[in-house]
N, C-alpha and C positions, 0 to 999 in steps of 0.2 A: 690518833685518827688518821686514816690514809690521806684524806684531803689536805692535811697539814704537813705531811711528811716532806723532808728535804729530798729533792731529786738530783742534787749534785750541782757543782759550780758551773759545769759546762751548760747544763740546762738553764741555769740562772743567767748566763750571758745571752743565750738564745732568746730567753723570755724578755730580757731587757731590750734587746735589739728589736724584737717584735713589738714591744710596748712603745718605743719611741717612734717607730714607723706608723703604728696604729694611731697614736695621738696626733701625729702630723696629718694623717689622712682624716682623722676626726675633725681637725680644724678646717680641712678642705672638703668636708662632706658636702656633696652636691655643688661643689664650686663651679665645675664646668657648665652644668645646666643653669646655675644662677648667672654666670657671665653671659651665657647665650641669651637669657631673658633680659637682663638689665643693661648689658652693654651692646648686644647685637640685635636685640628686639626679635628674637626667634619666634616662629609660629609653633603651634602644637606639633605639626608634622616634622619640623626641624628639630624640636626638642626630642621627639621620639627617635629621630634618625641619630641624634647624638648619643642617645642611650642604647641604640640598637646596632648601628653600623660599626661604630668603633669597637665594641666587644666582639662582634662577629668577625671583623677583619683580624682582631687580636687572636681569636681562637684559631683562625687559619694559620697565622704566624706560628702559633704554638705547636701545630701538628708535627712539622719536621724537627722541632726542638726536643720532642719527647725522648727518642732514643739517644740523642746527644746528651741530655740531662742524665739519663739512666746510667750511662757508662762514663761519667765524669765524677770527680770528687764533688760533693754536694755544696760544701761551703763556698768555694770559688764561684760556682754557678749562682748561688744566692746573692753574693756580693755583686756580681756582674748585673744581675737583674735589678737590684736596688739602684745601681748607678745608672742603668738605662732609664729607669723611671724618673730618677732625679733629673737627668738631662732633659727628658721630654717635658716634664712639668715646668722646668725652669724657662723654657722657651716662651711660655704664655705671658708672664709678667714683662719679659723683655720686649716681645712684640707689642703688647699693650702700651708700654712706655713710649715707643716710637710711633704709635698710631698705625701699626700694620696688622693688628690682630684681626683674623677673619674666621668664619665658620669652618672652612676646610681645615685650618690649622687645628681647631678644637677636635675635629674628627680624627686627624692623624695622631694627635697626642693621646686621645682616648684609645685608639687601636694599639699604640706602642705600650701604653700602661697596661692594657688588658692582656696582651701577649706576654709581657714580662711578669705580670702577676701570676699567670697560669704556670709558667716555668718556675718561678720562685716557690709557689705552693707545692709543686711536684718535688722539687729538690728538698724543700723544708720538711715535707711529710716523710720522705725516705730518710732524711737525716735524723728526724725525731725518733723514728722507729729504731734506729741504731744507737741512739743516745740514751734512752731510758729503758728500764726493764718492761717486759710485756705487761706485768701486773700494774705498772704505773702509767700506762698509756692514757687511760681515762682521766686520771688526775692531771696529767700534763695537758691533755686537750682541753679539759675544763678550765685550767688556769689561762691558757691562751684565749679561750672563748670569753672568759670574764674580762680580760684585758681589752678585747675587741669592743665589748659593749660599754665598758667604762670610758673608753676613748670617744665613743659616739655620744655618750651622755655628757661629757665635759666639752668636747671639741666644738660641736655645732653652735651652741650659744656663744662661746667665745669667738668663733669664726664669724657668726652673724654680726656681733658687735664690732669686730675688726673691719668687716666689709662696710658697715655704716660709717666708721670713722676714717678709714684709709682707702676705700674703693674696692671694687669687686675682685681684684687679682691678688690681694695680699695673702689670702689663705692658700692659694696655689703655691706661692713661694714657701709658705710654711710646710706644705706637703712635700715639696722637693727637698727641703732641709731635713725632714723626717727620714726620707729614703737614704740620704747621705749619712746621717747618724746611725741608721740601721746597718748600713754597710760597714761602718767603722766598728760597731758592736760585734758583728759576726766575725770580722777580722780578728778581734781580740780573743776569740775562742782558741785555745792553744792545744787542744787534743790532736793527736796524729791521726788523720783520716786516711785510711787506705783506699787506693783506687779500686773500683769494682773489677773483678777478675772473671774471665771466662776462658776455658780451655788452657789454663796455665799461664795466660798472658794478661796483663792489665788491658782493659778495653781502651784506655787512652792511647795505647801503642798499637792496637790491633787494627787501626783504620776505621773507616766509617761503618756503622752498623748496617745490617742488611735492610733492604727496602721494606720487607714484610714486617720488620719490627715496629713500623709506624702503626700497625693495627693490633699489636699484641695486647695493648691495654683494653681495647674494645672487645677483643676475643675473650679476655679473662672475665670482664664484666658480663658479657652475654652468656658465658658458659657457667656462671654461678647463679643459680635461681634466686638466692637472697639478694646478692648485689644487683642483679638485673632489676628486680622489683623495687629495691631502694633507689636505684638510679632513675628509673622512670618516674617514680613518685617525686623525687627531689627535683628533677628537671621541670616538671609541670608546676609544682608549688613555687619554686624559685622564680620561674618565668612569670607567673601570674602576680606574685608579690612585687617583683621589681618593675613589672609593667605599669604598676600604679604610681610609681615615683614621679615620672614626668607628667602624668595626668593630674596628680595632686599639686604639682608645682604650678601648672597652668590654672587649675581651679582655685587654689588658695591665693596665689600671687596676682593673677590677672583678673579672674572673674569675681572673686570675693574680696579682693583688695587687702589681704593680710600683708603687713610689712615683713621684710626678710627675717627680722629677728624672731617674730612669732612663728614663721614657717620653720625656722631652725629649731625653735623650742619644742614644737609638737612632735618632732622626731627625736630630740635629745632626751627630754624628760622620761619617756617610756623606757629608754635604754638602761635606766637604773634597774628596771625589772630584769634586764639581761644579766646583771651581776648576780641576782638571786638565782635565776634558773641555772646558769652555768656552774656556779659554786655548789649547787645542790645535786648536780648530776651524779657524782659518785655515790652519794648517800641514797638517792632515789633508786639507782640501779641495784645497789646492795640490798635494799629492802623489797623491791618489787620485781626485780629481774629485768634483764636487758630486753627480752622480746616483748614483754608487757609495756615497757616504757616506749619502745619504738612504735608499737601499735597505738597506744593511747595518746601519747604526746604528739606523735606524728599526725594524728587526726585533729587534735586540738589546735595545732598551729595553723591549720588551714581554714577553719570554719568562721573566723572572725572578719575576714576581708570584706565580706558583703556589707559590713557596717559603715564603710566609708561613703556609701551613697547617701547617708543621712547628714553629711556635713552641711552646716549652714553658716551664715556670717556671724561675727561676734563671738562672745565668750562660749556660747553653746557649741559653736563649731569647733573651737579650740579643744573643749572638753571631749567632744565626740572623737576627733582624730586621735587625741592623746589616749583615750580609753581603748580604742581599737588597736592602736599600735602597741600599747602595753600588753594586751592579751596575746597578740601575735608574738611579741618579742620574748615574753617569759617562756612560752612554749618552744619557740625556736632555739633559745639559748640553752634550754635543757636538752633538746633533741640533738643539736648539732655535735657536741662532743661525743655523745653516744654513737652517732652515725659515723663520725670520723674514726673513732676507735674500732668500731666493728669493721669498717672498710680496711683498715690496716691489718687487723687480725686475719681477715680472709684473703689477703694478698701476699703471695710469696715475695721475699726480699728482692729478687731479681726483676720483679715486675712492678714495684711500688711506683716509681716515677712515671712509667708509661700509663699505669692504671689511673693515677691521680690526674695526669694530664688529660687522658680520655674523659674522665669524669668531669673535669672542669670545662673542657671544650663542649661536651654535651650540655652542661648547665648554661654556659655562655650562649650557645646557639639557641637554646630554648628561651633565654632572657631576651636575646635579640629578636627572635621571631615574635614572641608575645608582645614585646614593646612596640615593634613596628606595626603589628596588627592593631594594637591598642591605640596608637597614634592615628592610624587611618580611620578607625572607628570613631575616635574623638573628633576628627575633622568633619566627619559626616554627620554625627549625631550629638556631639558635645562630650566633654570629659566625664560628666556624671553618668551618662549611659555606658560609656566604656568601663568605668569603675564597677557598675552593676554587673556587666557581663563577666568581668574578671572574678568578682566575688562569687557568682553563681557557679562558674567553672571550678573554682577552688573547692566548693562543697563536694565535688565528685572525686577529688584526688585521694581520699583515704582508701578508695577501692583498689588502688595500685600498691598499697603497702603489703609486705609479705604476710601470708596467712599463717596463723599459729600452727606449729607442728609440721610445717612443710619445709623447714630448713634443716640442713645437716652440717656437721662440722666439716671443715675443709682443711686438708693438710697443707703444709708449707714446703713443697717439693724443691729439690735443688734443680737449677737449670740444666738442661741437657747439654752435653759437650758441644761447643760451637754454636749453640742456639742462644739468641738474645731475647 
């Protein structure tokens, strides 16, 4: 069965590096918002700013990095981005230990981590496409996706317990260690990676890329009807779902009085459903076809968000949040590897890093905008009303998915001489 086939030792090292980083981040899931609430007593507006401003600034940082990533060997870029995230996260426990931790530092750390994450994802996507055969891309993406969800299932409960025992910054230290171990794992990959070439020269020796290259990723997305529709849909769905995270933190931790370990649990337990969805993706696509999966599952991942307005205190509230998150995550985990594979299939090799960067920047910008607006609305009306608005808007997002029969195959052209 294809889902169980070996993808090679080099992919194994990449997968292991991704896993250790993901599990470190799982332990630190929501760590910065928790520190802001528990240690700095942040308001709903500050919580939303932490979730919005940092990723927005990180997206701006990633814009000039895109051509640089495109024309460099991808593994050194991935290692550098891991080390940058490690260094940024490590400043938080140090500042906390000496009594100098402040809200501005959390914003800066959030921005650095967000920018490095975008650059790492762009380099990693391009490297993955060169590492495995085209017919194995969906299997590879589904394995990475299942690792992501398993890390969130295991990490937050352990992280919540660690916070209760050792204080609010211990999981940030674990996250920093995960990035360091990931960098070491990527370094262990021994295949000989060629530098990207253009016009007969390696781009690493050809000087800085042209200024217009900053926009090539967006041009590619805008010029492909299927990618354009998928991107618009993904931006809005991701923005609305992520905008509920700080709202739920305030509602559950402050207004309803849930302890941190219960808050972590209601997000971790449903992630077991992510294991199911991601591992089933190749089989579901083989049986029903990619287009039908994108249309059906893309719709199902968005319709459950409105259920968060029903959260109440006590066990009923825990069950409600868990059920809603489970429904969202099962469909998200099935949809995401299919989307990631389709995006790589429709992107020429010489545009992968810039296209993935543009995609991530658009997604981060949408998350930042939706989160900021959600925080302002919560300050004016309360977090429950803001959750209701996000849920209602999510119900309209399936209208942005590609229409059946309107997409065409896209060739994978060679780059024009001298053009990046």
